[in-house]
TIKOLZA-367636 format. One record per atom (N, C-alpha, C): x, y, z. Coordinates in steps of 0.001 Angstrom, whole numbers, plus 500000, padded with zeros to 6 digits. Atoms other than C-alpha are relative to their C-alpha. Example, Ala and Ser with C-alpha at 12.3 -4.5 7.8 and 13.67 -1.06 7.14 Angstrom:
500890498810500000/512300495500507800/500900501200500000/499180498810499940/513670498940507140/499230501090500730/
This chain:
500310501433500222/498206519177522067/499590499815498632/500478500327501476/497627517541518652/498490499811500028/501404500310500252/494172517235517306/499838498431500128/500261501407499752/492620513805518005/500379499106498794/499718500822501232/493026512712514397/501546499825499696/498533500063500198/496818513301514637/500571499171501049/499472500770498927/497248511221517774/500329498546499425/499811501407500269/498710507781517503/498835499099500656/500956500919499378/496403504867518231/500543498813500560/499528501212499207/497017502235520861/498886499022500165/500958501061499721/495223498910521067/500440499302501278/499744500652498803/495020497630524577/499243498598500007/500509501299499987/494466493872524885/500176499299501313/499950500635498667/493602492478528325/498633499528500542/501324500604499549/490789490267529857/499606500649501400/500399499453498708/490900492146533174/499738501483499913/500482498587500072/488945495362533480/500879500937500803/499144499161499058/491218496646536356/501319500411499115/498814499696500864/494323496450533996/499680500984498975/500433499107501132/492505498101531154/499766501408500542/500257498672499396/491356500957533383/501252500737500333/498671499330499606/494870501599534643/500718500485498757/499346499606501186/496307501722531138/499281501155499282/500775498907500678/493453503964529824/500329501231500787/499682498810499256/494122506360532740/501308500625499629/498612499601500310/497769506528531797/500110500602498538/499845499707501430/497310506832527990/499002500879499400/501107499344500728/494078508586527327/500201501513499636/499672498582500305/495413512201527325/500980500122498853/499054499858501020/498102511366524880/499667499282498681/500250500861501196/496768508708522466/498479499724499831/501380500535500162/493577507525520849/500061498424500384/499988501356499381/492621504161522498/498945499063499367/500959501053500327/490994500925521265/500265498899501016/499891501057498955/490325498054523693/499387498729499431/500582501402500255/489879494293523183/500180499238501266/499971500847498784/489084491806525964/500413498593499884/499553501424500251/490174488591524305/500716500043498707/499180500117501165/492304487247521473/499238500288498674/500713499799501317/489709487248518731/499620501534499775/500106498497500053/488670490845519515/501201500710499650/498769499325500404/492264491817519295/500264499878498566/499598500198501441/492799490310515873/498999500830499186/500896499232500757/489571492005514642/500255501530500069/499765498595499838/490396495437516056/501368500366499570/498675499610500610/493929495351514951/499835500189498439/500210499974501446/492621494798511342/498996501147499652/501166498993500400/489815497526511594/500701501362500057/499616498540500051/490209501253510910/499418500735501153/498608499717500345/491870503175512331/500929498892500526/499008501019499582/494720500638512481/500782500530501138/499145499584498892/496612500759515738/501441500148499585/498625499767500235/500066502215515722/500959499054500916/499266500844499042/501098499898518605/498951499175500800/500917500898499281/499516497009520529/500644499643501265/499597500448498658/499827496460524250/499251498744500337/500606501244500057/499136492805524634/500298499195501304/499889500811498883/498516490789527865/500336498563499577/499656501378500419/499997487247527770/499031499032500510/500946500990499395/497622485428530146/498555500361499824/501381499762500318/494173485342528673/499364498691499710/500707501243500280/491572482607528400/499807499813498530/500335500410501301/490793480826525147/501248500170499021/498860499776500950/493684482432523200/501031500901500782/499038499178499238/496859483650525082/500701500985499069/499372498998500746/498883486561524074/501059499564498973/499076500574500904/501555484489522489/499365499496498653/500779500446501190/499004482980520080/499583501235499255/500500498727500660/497533486415519312/501181500534499296/498860499390500704/501036487769518487/500372499093498794/499605500899501084/501770484703516309/499073500258498788/500976499795501102/498588485266514300/500092501471499390/499737498655500496/499160489005514036/501137500021498967/498810499882500798/502634488446512556/499879499181498718/500269500712501176/501109486064509960/499120500804499060/500898499213500805/498664488725508682/500724501075499187/499203499089500822/500246490632505767/499720501474500321/500533498442499831/498227493947506470/500369500564501313/499764499484498606/498991494135510225/501162499484500603/498838500579499420/502157492274510799/501055500968500416/498990498939499649/504117495519510950/499694500783501235/500320499228498839/502280496744513979/500804499559501176/499272500424498885/504590496730516951/499216499413501178/500743500609498872/503506494516519838/500908500108501213/499316499970498758/504547495207523435/499211499100501011/500670500842499118/503726492423525873/500047500748501440/500022499445498665/502535493677529336/499378498760500793/500373501211499391/502414490741531760/500727499881501324/499356500285498705/503263489484535287/501017498951499846/498960501014500211/505352486706533764/501328500703499639/498760499146500086/508851488123534194/501303499200499879/498767500779500106/511292485254533687/500711500305498675/499297499835501223/513981485433531054/499394499143498814/500613500896500930/512310482470529322/498691500555499400/501326499245500435/508938484329529120/500348501105499033/499661498833500808/510601487377527701/500542499521498610/499543500606501286/512521485276525125/499054499576499144/501013500603500801/509516483518523915/499232501119499342/500779498851500621/507633486859523369/500825500734498911/499122499335500976/510532488500521515/500196499066498868/499760500815501134/511048485428519351/498709499952499131/501277499998500758/507358485608518292/499806501364499225/500064498814500693/507998489099517083/499636501336500785/500315498822499210/507102491396520010/501370500943499984/498855499044500013/509391494568520229/500361500329501331/499733499643498620/509280494939524029/499214499146500939/500692500794499005/508188493394527271/499928500769501313/500146499298498721/506756495265530297/499365499237501086/500653500894498963/506080493540533557/499160500764500954/500887499479499097/503309494085535910/500577499797501487/500744498678500173/502804496024538214/501025500916499297/499156499118500901/504029498558535613/500043501444500592/499829498641499698/505378501986536157/499528500947498842/500716499218501042/503300504665534250/501043500720499119/498999499176500707/506419506670533272/500743499132498976/499248500809500859/508117503646531855/499132499597498848/500878500324501005/505058502604529906/499971501061498914/500108498867501036/504726506118528293/501273500097499341/498652499820500665/508462506249527561/500235498933498982/499802501079500968/508634502866525888/499045500058498793/500904499778501093/505520503534523821/500575501139499191/499461498913500815/506950506838522764/501230499619499131/498748500435500785/510315505283521677/499644499060498882/500471500901501012/508589502477519764/499135500707498870/500736499289500997/506236504864518004/501003500811499088/498983499371500777/509255506901516867/500788499058499151/499347500941500820/510984503776515654/499064499639498687/500920500382501061/507849502809513778/499863501096498903/500123498872500945/507548506254512193/501162499941499088/498820500067500779/511089505860510919/499913498867498986/500194501095500860/510393502360509533/498962500278498913/501123499700500988/507164503604507841/500510500932498886/499395499034500951/509110506499506234/500945499246499030/499105500843500853/511819504060504929/499168499121499074/500772500905500767/509175501682503709/499328500826498740/500495499122500958/507413504552501860/500928500406498889/499013499656500888/510618505552500212/500393498807499064/499606501114500754/511322502049499085/498895499493498930/501063500461500854/507836501577497344/499482501147499094/500443498764500790/507391505121495884/501045500447499055/499062499435500933/508946506539492803/500387501369500398/499600498788499563/511018509381493799/499635501287499156/500225498862500935/510391511559490769/498399500331499937/501433499708500240/506522511138490285/499228499991501253/500773500173498815/505544510338493842/498726499233499898/501003501073499990/503370507453492849/500671498680500223/499285501271499681/504127503773493580/500961499581498820/498912500451500912/507283502338491831/499769498536499460/500094501311500664/507934499173489889/499957498875501148/499944500993498940/508752497232493104/498550499848500611/501306500101499424/505380498182494534/499010499352499063/500782500635501012/503607497277491311/500192498427499988/499830501434500101/505222493834491211/499294499307501209/500717500637498875/503958493124494693/498506500015499969/501397499869500127/500480494452494077/499440499095499009/500502500780501065/500096492671490837/500035498493500342/499897501433499531/501197489343492356/498748499713500883/501097500260499069/498657489724495130/498668499962499300/501349499958500720/495761490700492818/499805498828499076/500132501102500933/496502487989490293/499483498721500787/500285501229499291/496309485182492889/498591500215500673/501293499704499417/493265486840494587/498920499743498920/500986500141501072/491416487014491274/499830498564499493/499908501375500398/492473483461490450/499099499236500998/500869500676498979/490810482303493760/498595500281499809/501413499558500177/487594484290493135/499451499885498669/500399500073501330/487483483726489515/499294501372499450/500507498697500405/487083487455488822/500918500687498998/499216499275501044/488291489742486069/501091500845500532/498944499125499656/491579491503486270/500449500726498715/499556499241501152/492622494241483831/501200500802500297/498777499308499884/495814495887483144/500157501034498829/499748499063501016/496598499131481342/501476500423499960/498651499713500202/500140499777480113/500104501220499075/499933498800500705/500983503256478930/501395500474499772/498699499488500329/503922504759477147/499785501412499275/500073498594500611/504406508541476382/500639499948498602/499503500043501349/504787508934472631/501204500926499801/498838499220500328/508159510095471369/500654500738501144/499465499239498756/509371510879474883/501520500244499899/498464499732500185/513129510489473970/500171501281499190/499820498821500788/512745513162471322/499565501211500828/500555498950499169/510720515301473761/501167500446500985/499023499785498972/513439514953476401/501286500569499416/498720499495500647/516352515648473898/499653501466499619/500344498637500550/514532518753472498/499858500996501067/500387499096499019/513427520363475731/500872499896501322/499021500152498806/515957519032478316/499291499051501054/500491501000498989/515660516637481251/499081500637501035/500818499322499087/514132519117483553/498563500133499641/501296499961500610/511151519586481311/499425498579499896/500457501402500079/511045515824480761/499610499406501338/500478500438498625/510880515191484494/498686500588500369/501296499388499698/508066517735484797/498806499262499288/500848500855500857/506387515758481971/499538498795500741/500221501297499356/506644512502483791/499162500177501313/500818499787498833/505330513983487088/498624500282499666/501385499639500366/502317515509485362/499176498801499470/500706501185500535/501500512305483527/499591499062501066/500327500849498873/501723510256486687/498871500532500801/501153499480499305/499397512583488509/498695499989499235/501266499994500885/497005512814485601/499436498524499982/500502501328499964/496751509011485607/499366499708501371/500458500279498608/496327508890489398/498586500680500194/501287499335499834/493514511501489197/498935499424499272/501068500616500833/491647509548486566/499395498711500582/500498501120499423/491217506564488754/498662500193500765/501367499688499500/487605506154489956/499718499184501222/500141500768498694/487973503617492855/501196499854500782/498791500082499113/490182503263495828/500748498788499735/499276501107500244/491015499851494733/500880499962498693/499204499871501262/492372500994491309/501452500422500402/498543499802499632/496263501202491240/500654500460498902/499107499507501112/498676503139489186/501420500126500514/498734499913499562/502363502995489243/500949500401498812/498977499800501029/505489504114487258/500615498592499725/499460501322500375/506519500968485362/501551500072499717/498593499768500357/509902502412484202/500152500923498928/499704499043501014/511290505241482183/498720500831499828/501108499240500295/508315506807480374/498680499119499960/501042500903500094/506002503853480870/499291499990501485/500787500023498799/503142503714483515/499068498811499885/500891501129500013/500789500952484468/498869500192500984/501105500045499129/497282500620485949/499488498589500210/500568501258499746/495909497504487686/498513500210500459/501437499813499691/492095497257487872/499375498655500357/500710501264499616/490556494546489939/498657499926499723/501441500152500272/487147493109489221/499581500989498897/500334499110501155/487094495101485875/499950499305498755/500091500580501350/485909494050482569/500852500724499040/499298499322501070/487615494837479281/499283501338499641/500728498705500259/484873497381478577/500374501120500999/499709499011498830/485452499142481913/501435500459499885/498488499595500094/489281499105481432/500221500911498755/499845499177501249/489075500466477864/499422501423500282/500652498688499688/486650503224479108/501065500878500793/499066499245499144/489250504258481688/501266500392499226/498868499769500794/492160503995479233/499731501196499034/500271498850500963/490409506336476739/499924501257500807/500024498855499202/489757508733479524/501423500567500290/498568499592499665/493483508764480506/500632500549498760/499349499622501300/494486509101476854/499526501419499628/500551498704500303/492176512066476332/500587501045500937/499609499097499038/493253513685479592/501560500362499767/498607499734500347/497008513402478534/500113500854498773/499887499296501203/496367514650475077/499577501480500271/500495498680499708/494664517764476670/501067500835500934/499033499370499198/497744518495478887/500838501071499317/499077499086500485/499926521450478432/501140500082500958/498754500139499156/503429520865479761/500806501270499958/499334498664500028/505128524128480859/501525499799499774/498492499847500323/508586524874479355/500505501286500697/499725498840499208/509827527242482115/501079500857499382/498925499266500625/512952528251480103/499469500928498921/500421499215501208/510992529516477046/498583500648500357/501345499453499704/507619530272478716/498877499475499175/500977500627500938/505882528017476186/499311498808500610/500706501122499590/503444525214476658/500035498940498972/499725501056501035/504049521805475081/498959498921500173/501031501037500078/501630519021474047/500664498594499867/499537501322500125/502160515388474367/498827499023499738/501020500976500066/500227512146473609/500559498728500536/499615501285499472/500323508532474794/499339498926499347/500595501265500566/499709505007473587/499766499118501189/500354500922498959/498000502456475704/499658498630499521/500358501425500274/497701498677475705/499141499559501204/500978500464498922/494812497001477700/499805498520499737/500289501437499996/494551493398478592/499167499585501095/500920500511498988/491824491583480570/499928498533500065/500147501433499809/491547488113481893/499438499591501223/500314500661498733/490255485865484584/501188499084500286/498841500693499710/493473484720486120/499865498537500367/499915501402499767/494456481096486458/501159499681500888/498931500430499129/496567479578489235/501126499200499334/499119500688500800/498290477638486457/500985500922499263/499162499121500713/499929480746485056/500464501212500803/499451498926499232/502085483561486407/499404501374499626/500533498800500350/500998487210486506/500608500614498823/499325499422501044/503578488161484029/499327499809498568/500735500290501339/501407486693481221/499071500986499603/500865498941500275/498897489465481560/500796501298499683/499136498884500311/501702492016481586/500501499992498528/499542500255501466/503040490560478353/498882500321499013/501221499709500851/499547490720476838/499741501447499858/500201498594500035/499192494414477788/501059500685499155/498830499470500765/502697495079476402/499879499769498509/500251500358501448/501858493398473103/499020500978499474/501020498997500531/498712495697472817/500615501416499931/499366498662500049/500794498756473632/500961500102498737/499162499971501129/503328497867470918/499041500154498731/500889499861501203/500343497456468368/499534501436499965/500461498602500032/499132500938469486/500990500931499470/498901499226500550/502441502456468804/500355499880498494/499736500369501322/502955500632465596/498924500561499041/501178499655500839/499557501644464313/499697501557499991/500156498561500090/500025505334464740/500108500845501276/499902499324498652/500329506177468473/498640500718500370/501122499277499381/497868508184470663/498659499293499782/501199500807500019/495414505382470801/500069498797500933/500117501221499103/494216502426472840/499766498792499216/500176501297500644/494510498814471637/499731499012501189/500419500811498823/492751496156473857/499809498568499501/500325501354500321/492096492486474056/499742499114501228/500299500950498927/490738489602476173/500927498812500000/499196501164499926/493055486819477322/499268498865500605/500688501164499277/491956483331478206/501085499037500362/499021501006499413/493949481018480421/499423498746500514/500714501178499550/491640478142480753/500668498701499241/
């Protein structure tokens, strides 16, 4: 049997203790379980760690029925992907159609058969795992195994509007490996790929908070998004990254030699405004990056932007 931490987590939502006890008896040996006795608890526990891998949701509950709970779950960006299975005594085609239209993946009627419950949960967990793997592939850079441009665009958009609402600082670091085309031409694409991987992991390792974000922006360019970070804090991190990259030794496996590289970085900080799009901060960081390269490379150029 898998260790507890490797088990999938199931959230059971039902206002009847008898129904909860029956489901717990069926599922406790196979899964980690969370229980909610009403709609508000369900929403809170779906969003709390560890996030459930699947939700078993009763339809008929006081105050907030299962349909409304499902509707709210599917509107929440962080938890809308959790599969919902309705478990209910309401067994007409109309009831089932309503649940599926709201985003549920399945419908189990009471009194339920334990073997059917286990089999359907197992099947939907396998489908979720496949979807999660595909989603991971769609947002991760295949070469460096850090987030890709698509993931950056989504994250940047989210953080820009969040910072605009809270009137907090948002900083961006844009990095370009110096003379990478020459490096690639001289030592070959395999060494160049190793260089990109090492730089990506070096940047990732330099981040100091779980909220800091790094991605491959494209080609030999990388980007960091730093929420609630002043220009001073962003420049300090940028200098740390620059020095760490300057200290790298990239292995050339064909010759057995070690190669050195440097990078140029542009930093821009602003308190975002809802009147401007996030690309304006990206353009500001790109302008600083260009200045860093034009003025000799292997340096950090920074500036504060105002959008008032």
